[in-house]
VEXGUTOR-164278 format. One line per 3 residues: number of its first residue (from 1); their letters; for each residue x, y, z of C-alpha. Coordinates in nm, 4 decimals. Layout:
VEXGUTOR-164278
NUM	A	X/Y/Z  ...
end
This chain:
VEXGUTOR-164278
1	ALK	0.0156/0.0127/0.0040  0.2981/0.2375/0.0846  0.4475/0.1631/-0.2616
4	LRA	0.1231/0.2753/-0.4369  0.0559/0.5848/-0.1870  0.3997/0.6833/-0.0239
7	GDK	0.3729/0.8221/0.3134  -0.0198/0.7586/0.3469  -0.0318/0.8529/0.7530
10	HCL	-0.2890/0.5638/0.7885  -0.0711/0.2990/0.6493  0.2471/0.4276/0.8426
13	VAR	0.0244/0.3841/1.1747  -0.0578/0.0515/1.0876  0.2712/-0.0619/1.0011
16	SKC	0.4000/0.0889/1.3298  0.1727/-0.1318/1.5323  0.2972/-0.4496/1.3631
19	YLK	0.6815/-0.3463/1.4204  0.5411/-0.2748/1.7887  0.4156/-0.6037/1.8183
22	LGD	0.7135/-0.7667/1.6890  0.9201/-0.5641/1.9448  1.0976/-0.3670/1.6669
25	TEN	1.0422/-0.0143/1.8580  1.2934/0.1572/1.6612  1.1143/0.1079/1.3309
28	ALK	0.7721/0.1406/1.4934  0.8785/0.5046/1.6221  1.0133/0.6032/1.2776
31	DAE	0.6821/0.5029/1.1127  0.4788/0.6855/1.4172  0.6830/1.0010/1.3625
34	ASL	0.6533/0.9751/0.9816  0.2789/0.9750/1.0043  0.2840/1.2984/1.1957
37	QND	0.5469/1.4591/0.9205  0.2675/1.6113/0.7224  -0.0122/1.6702/1.0077
40	KTF	0.1122/1.7299/1.3638  -0.2728/1.6821/1.4926  -0.3354/1.3451/1.3339
43	SKG	-0.4475/1.1648/1.6646  -0.3947/0.8071/1.5510  -0.0214/0.9138/1.4738
46	LYQ	0.0338/1.0617/1.8158  -0.1170/0.7904/2.0070  0.1069/0.5295/1.8105
49	KAE	0.3915/0.7394/1.9178  0.2831/0.7598/2.2624  0.2205/0.4008/2.2751
52	TLY	0.5915/0.3190/2.1334  0.7639/0.5518/2.3697  0.5754/0.3733/2.6641
55	TMG	0.6916/0.0638/2.5582  1.0469/0.1711/2.5199  1.0405/0.2810/2.8684
58	DFE	1.0209/0.6456/2.8035  0.7227/0.7149/3.0057  0.7832/1.1155/3.0374
61	FAL	0.8003/1.1423/2.6660  0.4832/0.9054/2.6330  0.2895/1.1286/2.8654
64	VFY	0.3677/1.4140/2.6803  0.2247/1.2704/2.3662  -0.0619/1.1182/2.5551
67	HRG	-0.1583/1.4886/2.6963  -0.1209/1.6346/2.3476  -0.3890/1.3712/2.1958
70	CRL	-0.6115/1.4514/2.4950  -0.6106/1.8014/2.4358  -0.6916/1.7503/2.0638
73	RPE	-0.9358/1.4714/2.1039  -1.0689/1.4688/2.4882  -1.3543/1.2275/2.4068
76	LEK	-1.1119/0.9635/2.3307  -1.0924/0.7243/2.6222  -0.7586/0.5703/2.5189
79	FRL	-0.5589/0.8928/2.5635  -0.6877/0.9369/2.9293  -0.5998/0.5610/3.0022
82	GIE	-0.2826/0.6424/2.8506  -0.2035/0.9231/3.0828  -0.2937/0.7415/3.3717
85	KSQ	-0.0644/0.4359/3.2897  0.2316/0.6601/3.2304  0.1878/0.8418/3.5460
88	EAI	0.1432/0.5257/3.7460  0.4659/0.3814/3.5763  0.6679/0.7086/3.6417
91	VNC	0.5362/0.7025/4.0128  0.6552/0.3502/4.0418  1.0096/0.4366/3.9270
94	IGS	1.0540/0.7479/4.1041  0.8035/0.7911/4.3621  0.5455/1.0350/4.4328
97	PSS	0.6110/1.4016/4.3224  0.5470/1.5137/4.6792  0.8526/1.3421/4.7919
100	VKL	1.1000/1.4800/4.5171  1.2416/1.8436/4.5816  1.4031/2.0034/4.2522
103	ENK	1.6656/2.2570/4.2865  1.7570/2.5221/4.0127  2.1486/2.4971/4.0840
106	EDL	2.2429/2.4249/3.7260  2.1327/2.4486/3.3445  1.9210/2.1581/3.2049
109	CFI	2.0997/2.0961/2.9480  2.1892/1.7766/3.0785  1.8307/1.6508/2.9911
112	SRQ	1.8885/1.7045/2.6066  2.2411/1.5262/2.6492  2.0185/1.2275/2.7960
115	AES	1.7947/1.2322/2.4938  2.0845/1.2280/2.2409  2.2774/0.9503/2.4169
118	KKA	1.9436/0.7273/2.4234  1.9061/0.7837/2.0614  2.2754/0.6906/1.9955
121	NQK	2.2440/0.3805/2.2247  1.9254/0.2710/2.0123  2.0736/0.3079/1.7105
124	LQI	2.3627/0.0517/1.8075  2.1053/-0.1685/1.9008  2.1722/-0.3761/1.5684
127	KLT	2.1343/-0.7658/1.5482  2.3925/-0.9046/1.7696  2.6972/-1.0848/1.5956
130	KDQ	2.7411/-1.4924/1.6698  3.0357/-1.4259/1.8965  2.8600/-1.1103/2.0670
133	KWT	2.5760/-1.3492/2.1283  2.7665/-1.6357/2.2762  2.9691/-1.3981/2.4798
136	RKR	2.6502/-1.2514/2.6275  2.5582/-1.5606/2.8435  2.8776/-1.4596/3.0152
139	EPV	2.7662/-1.1332/3.1402  2.6523/-1.1187/3.4941  2.2592/-1.2028/3.5308
142	RNP	2.0036/-1.0896/3.7896  1.9109/-1.2403/4.0764  1.7173/-1.5202/4.0066
145	KTE	1.4313/-1.4307/4.2563  1.4152/-1.0741/4.1078  1.3798/-1.2310/3.7620
148	RQL	1.0976/-1.4739/3.8598  0.9122/-1.1895/3.9896  0.9523/-0.9805/3.6856
151	LGE	0.8883/-1.2611/3.4296  0.6284/-1.4236/3.6326  0.4853/-1.7376/3.4404
154	LYA	0.7516/-1.6600/3.1566  1.0406/-1.7237/3.3709  0.9836/-2.1005/3.3602
157	DKA	1.0239/-2.0380/2.9660  1.3540/-1.8490/3.0019  1.5060/-2.1258/3.2315
160	YLE	1.4387/-2.3795/2.9465  1.6007/-2.1721/2.6836  1.8997/-2.1171/2.9046
163	KLL	1.9069/-2.4780/2.9715  1.9049/-2.5459/2.6027  2.2057/-2.3135/2.5544
166	KDE	2.4208/-2.5981/2.7644  2.3729/-2.8465/2.4720  2.6382/-2.7622/2.2289
169	DLM	2.5565/-3.0476/1.9655  2.2023/-2.8910/1.9981  2.3167/-2.5377/1.9272
172	ESS	2.5264/-2.6543/1.6280  2.2364/-2.7971/1.4319  2.0107/-2.5884/1.2167
175	TKQ	1.6088/-2.6168/1.1191  1.4746/-2.7328/0.8026  1.4788/-2.3649/0.7125
178	GIK	1.8498/-2.3447/0.7510  1.8111/-2.1158/1.0576  2.0352/-2.2154/1.3230
181	VAD	1.8855/-2.3343/1.6898  2.1575/-2.1083/1.8666  2.0017/-1.8113/1.6897
184	LVL	1.6418/-1.9012/1.7782  1.7130/-1.9664/2.1522  1.9225/-1.6405/2.2003
187	SGI	1.6672/-1.4440/2.0267  1.4033/-1.5699/2.2737  1.6306/-1.5045/2.5833
190	SYL	1.7050/-1.1572/2.4409  1.3286/-1.0766/2.3980  1.2742/-1.2052/2.7663
193	DTR	1.5485/-0.9949/2.8748  1.4129/-0.6817/2.7092  1.0602/-0.7376/2.8437
196	SEF	1.1901/-0.7714/3.2040  1.4106/-0.4753/3.1708  1.0708/-0.3027/3.0638
199	WQQ	0.8626/-0.4251/3.3593  1.1387/-0.3543/3.5812  1.1075/0.0174/3.4602
202	QKP	0.7107/0.0242/3.4334  0.6719/-0.1522/3.7822  0.9777/-0.1785/3.9969
205	IYA	1.0006/-0.4708/4.2493  0.9740/-0.2207/4.5565  0.6694/-0.0957/4.3979
208	RVR	0.5020/-0.4234/4.3713  0.5903/-0.5198/4.7232  0.4221/-0.1966/4.8173
211	ERK	0.1358/-0.2988/4.6280  0.1053/-0.6387/4.7742  0.1274/-0.5036/5.1052
214	LRQ	-0.1750/-0.2361/5.0121  -0.3569/-0.5002/4.8585  -0.3093/-0.7308/5.1804
217	QRW	-0.4094/-0.4446/5.4076  -0.7381/-0.3720/5.1856  -0.8213/-0.7240/5.2027
220	IRD	-0.7894/-0.7520/5.5943  -0.9663/-0.4410/5.6089  -1.2563/-0.5587/5.3881
223	KKQ	-1.2507/-0.9099/5.5832  -1.2817/-0.7351/5.9294  -1.6237/-0.5321/5.8190
226	KPA	-1.8293/-0.4585/6.1317  -2.1597/-0.6438/6.1447  -2.3368/-0.3151/6.1384
229	EVG	-2.1808/-0.2557/5.7931  -2.2459/-0.6020/5.6583  -2.6237/-0.5552/5.8003
232	RYI	-2.6600/-0.2432/5.6298  -2.5186/-0.3432/5.3073  -2.7434/-0.6439/5.2766
235	VKS	-3.0598/-0.4479/5.3834  -2.9850/-0.1642/5.1410  -2.8879/-0.4451/4.8474
238	MED	-3.2469/-0.5938/4.9239  -3.4266/-0.2779/4.8862  -3.2751/-0.2049/4.5631
241	IDM	-3.3359/-0.5023/4.4297  -3.6960/-0.4937/4.5336  -3.7198/-0.1427/4.3903
244	LLT	-3.6012/-0.2331/4.0792  -3.8299/-0.5351/4.0292  -4.1401/-0.3226/4.1332
247	GDC	-4.0335/-0.0468/3.9075  -4.0232/-0.2701/3.5881  -3.6637/-0.3235/3.5504
250	PEE	-3.6353/-0.7017/3.5964  -3.3327/-0.7098/3.4209  -3.1371/-0.4725/3.6363
253	SCK	-3.2845/-0.6346/3.9248  -3.1687/-0.9624/3.8420  -2.8094/-0.8575/3.7801
256	KAE	-2.8037/-0.6595/4.1216  -2.9051/-0.9765/4.3070  -2.6709/-1.1990/4.1300
259	RVL	-2.3780/-0.9440/4.2433  -2.5143/-0.9665/4.5930  -2.5367/-1.3354/4.5733
262	KTI	-2.1512/-1.3724/4.4674  -2.0841/-1.1080/4.7523  -2.2299/-1.3124/5.0136
265	QGW	-2.1506/-1.6424/4.9293  -1.7811/-1.5411/4.9511  -1.8069/-1.4507/5.3441
268	SED	-1.8243/-1.6567/5.6162  -2.0983/-1.7388/5.8418  -1.9477/-1.5650/6.1378
271	EVP	-1.9825/-1.2559/5.9013  -2.3278/-1.3318/5.7871  -2.5031/-1.5724/6.0492
274	NKN	-2.8077/-1.6017/5.8582  -2.6303/-1.6772/5.5321  -2.8028/-1.9600/5.3695
277	ELI	-3.1128/-1.7936/5.4638  -3.0038/-1.4647/5.2603  -2.8927/-1.7213/4.9628
280	GNL	-3.2185/-1.8680/4.9343  -3.4018/-1.5493/4.9547  -3.1748/-1.4076/4.6510
283	YSC	-3.2556/-1.7173/4.4525  -3.6161/-1.5992/4.4892  -3.5507/-1.2816/4.3775
286	IGN	-3.3628/-1.4065/4.0714  -3.6212/-1.6130/4.0115  -3.9086/-1.3441/4.0122
289	AQL	-3.6914/-1.1165/3.7577  -3.6307/-1.4088/3.5318  -4.0313/-1.4827/3.5607
292	EMG	-4.0933/-1.1102/3.4686  -3.8182/-1.1414/3.1741  -4.0163/-1.4293/3.0364
295	RME	-3.7185/-1.6764/3.1132  -3.9570/-1.9498/3.2541  -3.6850/-2.2455/3.2502
298	AAL	-3.4225/-2.0166/3.4372  -3.7040/-1.8908/3.6772  -3.7957/-2.2651/3.7689
301	QSH	-3.4267/-2.3332/3.8425  -3.3864/-2.0596/4.0644  -3.6933/-2.1254/4.2819
304	KMD	-3.6088/-2.4776/4.2845  -3.2646/-2.3483/4.4364  -3.4538/-2.1632/4.6978
307	LEF	-3.6638/-2.4874/4.7826  -3.3420/-2.6731/4.7883  -3.1632/-2.4355/5.0588
310	ARQ	-3.4860/-2.3924/5.2485  -3.5114/-2.7368/5.3101  -3.1472/-2.8164/5.3906
313	NDL	-3.1573/-2.5336/5.6521  -3.5362/-2.6389/5.8088  -3.6718/-2.2953/5.7067
316	PDA	-4.0590/-2.3505/5.6668  -4.1431/-2.0034/5.5973  -3.8606/-1.9826/5.2920
319	VSR	-4.0134/-2.3440/5.1742  -4.3589/-2.2217/5.1400  -4.2303/-1.9037/4.9632
322	ALD	-4.0331/-2.1274/4.7191  -4.3620/-2.3522/4.6493  -4.5704/-2.0547/4.5933
325	NIG	-4.3315/-1.9250/4.3168  -4.2709/-2.2612/4.1913  -4.6462/-2.2975/4.1422
328	RVY	-4.6596/-1.9873/3.9653  -4.3982/-2.0475/3.7015  -4.5623/-2.3936/3.6366
331	ARM	-4.8864/-2.2012/3.5829  -4.7236/-1.9608/3.3456  -4.5717/-2.2382/3.1650
334	GKL	-4.9346/-2.4028/3.1222  -4.8353/-2.6923/3.3318  -5.1266/-2.6867/3.5338
337	QEA	-5.1329/-3.0008/3.6810  -4.7792/-2.9575/3.8386  -4.8761/-2.6138/3.9633
340	IET	-5.1765/-2.7715/4.1368  -4.9642/-3.0485/4.3228  -4.7005/-2.7695/4.4075
343	WEE	-4.9656/-2.5414/4.5354  -5.1324/-2.8424/4.7380  -4.8207/-2.9124/4.9131
346	KIP	-4.8221/-2.5520/5.0247  -5.1683/-2.5886/5.1855  -5.0750/-2.6849/5.5223
349	MAK	-4.8311/-2.4186/5.5560  -5.0820/-2.1306/5.4523  -5.1047/-1.9229/5.7877
352	SSL	-5.3144/-1.6566/5.7178  -5.6716/-1.6551/5.6094  -5.5650/-1.4188/5.3065
355	EKT	-5.3022/-1.6544/5.2039  -5.5490/-1.9798/5.1945  -5.7852/-1.7349/5.0007
358	WLF	-5.5354/-1.6808/4.7309  -5.4110/-2.0310/4.7481  -5.7595/-2.1783/4.6977
361	HEI	-5.8470/-1.9389/4.4182  -5.5411/-2.0465/4.2149  -5.5885/-2.4157/4.2790
364	GQC	-5.9695/-2.3808/4.1773  -5.8674/-2.1794/3.8432  -5.6502/-2.4614/3.7543
367	YLE	-5.8991/-2.7167/3.7859  -6.1362/-2.5011/3.5795  -5.9117/-2.4842/3.3037
370	LDK	-5.8522/-2.8521/3.3231  -6.2331/-2.8961/3.2836  -6.2911/-3.0392/3.6151
373	AET	-6.5743/-2.7902/3.7227  -6.6968/-2.9662/4.0185  -6.3472/-2.9475/4.2055
376	AQN	-6.3057/-2.5850/4.0933  -6.6444/-2.5161/4.2716  -6.5148/-2.6779/4.5679
379	YGQ	-6.2038/-2.4813/4.5919  -6.3989/-2.1611/4.4859  -6.6030/-2.2315/4.7927
382	KSL	-6.3067/-2.2859/5.0282  -6.1684/-1.9708/4.8891  -6.4822/-1.7416/4.9552
385	QSA	-6.4884/-1.8912/5.3146  -6.1300/-1.7753/5.3679  -6.2105/-1.4237/5.2159
388	DEE	-6.5274/-1.4114/5.4400  -6.3066/-1.4642/5.7474  -6.0573/-1.2243/5.6612
391	GDI	-6.3149/-0.9516/5.5222  -6.1526/-0.8813/5.2134  -6.4178/-0.7631/4.9776
394	EWQ	-6.1806/-0.7785/4.6430  -6.1224/-1.1510/4.7324  -6.4732/-1.2235/4.7855
397	LHA	-6.5517/-1.0988/4.4619  -6.2892/-1.3198/4.2716  -6.3842/-1.6193/4.4603
400	TVL	-6.7551/-1.5735/4.4100  -6.6869/-1.5521/4.0415  -6.4682/-1.8697/4.0327
403	VAQ	-6.7833/-2.0427/4.1689  -7.0603/-1.9071/3.9493  -6.8033/-1.9846/3.6265
406	AQV	-6.7582/-2.3483/3.7685  -7.1559/-2.3655/3.8034  -7.1864/-2.2658/3.4536
409	KLK	-6.9764/-2.5528/3.3514  -7.1855/-2.7762/3.5859  -7.4898/-2.6378/3.3749
412	DYR	-7.6515/-2.5194/3.7290  -7.7520/-2.2001/3.5756  -7.9938/-2.0735/3.8532
415	SAI	-7.7258/-2.0993/4.0935  -7.4536/-1.9571/3.8639  -7.7194/-1.6289/3.7831
418	LNF	-7.7496/-1.5846/4.1968  -7.3627/-1.5740/4.2328  -7.2807/-1.3473/3.9699
421	EKA	-7.5436/-1.1207/4.1003  -7.3814/-1.1397/4.4547  -7.0202/-1.0903/4.2716
424	LEK	-7.1821/-0.7826/4.1034  -7.2637/-0.6195/4.4184  -6.9125/-0.6735/4.5586
427	AKL	-6.7623/-0.4929/4.2276  -7.0183/-0.2034/4.2765  -6.9079/-0.1614/4.6474
430	IHN	-6.5057/-0.1584/4.5396  -6.5965/0.0793/4.2354  -6.4274/-0.1859/3.9889
433	EAA	-6.5959/-0.0919/3.6593  -6.3963/-0.3587/3.4566  -6.5186/-0.6459/3.6893
436	QKA	-6.8871/-0.5066/3.6484  -6.8634/-0.4895/3.2727  -6.7517/-0.8495/3.3013
439	III	-6.9929/-0.9689/3.5072  -7.2718/-0.8226/3.3292  -7.1728/-0.9937/3.0201
442	ALD	-7.1484/-1.3263/3.1845  -7.4949/-1.2621/3.3417  -7.6375/-1.2003/2.9947
445	YVS	-7.4915/-1.5288/2.8392  -7.5751/-1.7225/3.1551  -7.9642/-1.6109/3.1271
448	KSF	-7.9925/-1.6604/2.7581  -7.8512/-2.0589/2.8500  -8.0994/-2.0494/3.1643
451	IEE	-8.3865/-1.9585/2.9010  -8.2703/-2.1970/2.6521  -8.2745/-2.4814/2.8992
454	LSE	-8.6309/-2.3938/3.0035  -8.7568/-2.4037/2.6644  -8.6026/-2.7252/2.6192
457	RRE	-8.8218/-2.8509/2.9312  -9.1116/-2.7010/2.8177  -9.1110/-2.8551/2.4981
460	ETT	-9.0512/-3.1950/2.6820  -9.3595/-3.1241/2.8975  -9.5587/-3.0610/2.6009
463	VYS	-9.4939/-3.4111/2.4297  -9.5746/-3.5824/2.7793  -9.9272/-3.3791/2.8045
466	LKD	-9.9910/-3.5109/2.4424  -9.9362/-3.8894/2.5417  -10.1383/-3.8312/2.8339
469	NSL	-10.4142/-3.6659/2.6512  -10.4168/-3.9815/2.4112  -10.4579/-4.2136/2.7161
472	ERC	-10.7351/-3.9822/2.8486  -10.9306/-4.0384/2.5421  -10.9025/-4.4284/2.5626
475	GER	-11.0506/-4.4059/2.9364  -11.3206/-4.1619/2.8253  -11.4212/-4.4530/2.5637
478	AES	-11.4047/-4.7481/2.7962  -11.6397/-4.5366/3.0530  -11.8549/-4.4855/2.7785
481	EQS	-11.8793/-4.8501/2.6819  -11.9229/-4.9446/3.0460  -12.2266/-4.7102/3.0659
484	AGT	-12.4007/-4.8871/2.7750  -12.4038/-5.1975/2.9665  -12.0797/-5.3755/2.8354
487	PAD	-11.8397/-5.4994/3.0745  -11.5693/-5.3401/2.9793  -11.2995/-5.4865/3.2066
490	EKR	-11.3968/-5.8229/3.0633  -11.3610/-5.7178/2.7095  -11.0406/-5.5060/2.7596
493	PEG	-10.7214/-5.6908/2.7691  -10.4842/-5.6766/3.0666  -10.2611/-5.4001/2.8790
496	ARK	-10.5799/-5.1722/2.8362  -10.6430/-5.1978/3.1989  -10.2816/-5.0849/3.3140
499	RQE	-10.3088/-4.8023/3.0607  -10.6032/-4.6857/3.2457  -10.4412/-4.7139/3.5758
502	ELG	-10.1250/-4.5229/3.4349  -10.3764/-4.2557/3.3124  -10.4995/-4.1448/3.6842
505	NNK	-10.1102/-4.1443/3.7916  -10.0125/-3.9470/3.4848  -10.2862/-3.6687/3.5545
508	EER	-10.1469/-3.6062/3.9046  -9.8118/-3.5809/3.8040  -9.9036/-3.3490/3.5121
511	KEQ	-10.0904/-3.1316/3.7629  -9.7748/-3.1015/3.9848  -9.5360/-3.0420/3.7216
514	ESE	-9.7528/-2.7643/3.5945  -9.7808/-2.5995/3.9282  -9.3896/-2.6398/3.9732
517	EEA	-9.3541/-2.4629/3.6164  -9.5802/-2.1869/3.7160  -9.4024/-2.1328/4.0360
520	SEG	-9.0289/-2.0954/3.8792  -9.1763/-1.8810/3.5778  -9.3062/-1.6671/3.8088
523	EQR	-8.9661/-1.6359/4.0069  -8.7915/-1.5569/3.7182  -9.0299/-1.2686/3.5907
end
């Protein structure tokens, strides 16, 4: 690309990055400076030059270019981070500025001389000859303990490469590409030495020791938190989780609960006496948030974890809470039978009448959806009884509607109408307009169904009356024959005599049925 467009600043920055990755800081710096030749305000070039200087250990000059870039492009985070890491490296090397007292005794030309000598040294850093490389290993080395601290995990690699140098036969051999093994090994060691020098400048051993001590002090201080502070943290966290959930922010609530759970799991039972109870409670909060987010399977697992902790630690209230939540998740998933079984397990644990009202209502609703109307009616009546004990009009309304719905499925329309009318009165008491509209629609439907049933009964009654009239006429003919002097009982067969006896019975039954219908119609009117 640079052959096609010589001096392209973007290509120069890209090549500078590659040189820097290879550890060739000299060429990396050249390309970075070349990218700034025509445009001193090129932010990418400034950042690349600052990064190269930082890698070379020139933290002060790197800080200068990070500041320049930050002034030009203050919105870029990378310049601010560069300033921070350069300042940290400088403080690690020379200590805090407050501890240094500068005296202006001579001129400051030594700074320029220092920079010149550094550039001269950089130019001399050409690839070592074979003899120089071999003599390098005779140079004094650092204390192994210091080197181990500087290199960290790479110390084992360096020790392995140095061990290979002792194998003279291996060092004389070459790879398939014709490269001497000795050159490869020495270049690896040289690279590790360069990196350890850089890390020594960036964060000296004394700075690491001081940092480790500060970290240990911080850890000990955190571990020795006062019980009051722990309690305040837990209470505040639980309030925040609850507020986020009720404020329609289930995702944030879930994340907060997961963070608090991780924190509490890292504490001992001495610091948090009710640790297991809190963990279960947090699983419950996570499950509720996941349910609101629509993550049903995850919510079910979280509530099951809550149930497991509650049973392991013999916490009956927590067991009741977990069963309640698991039932709700099953109901939302459409697994109504599992929801019923879970809630029925919870029934003996329900303490207040209000809790029983809700529980019986939900179980009854599930049975109603499973077309088990009779069982649904029973649970609805239990819910209504508990609501009456509590004196809660709203739950009385819900329970009454459930009973009426079950009676509609059982085709007990008369009772359903009566219960819907009671529910309508309760809806008016609490000014629930939506419930009033729904109940009026239901009443209209049930009334129509009841009228249709009455019509069917009337038709059946008409058919029976026609049959009775025909039997009555047969009886009249028999009586006329008897009055004419013919012994009808002798002439008629046994079946005719039986029909005459049935006639008298049917007349009485018809009269009773008509009187009942008249009474019911009057009541309906």
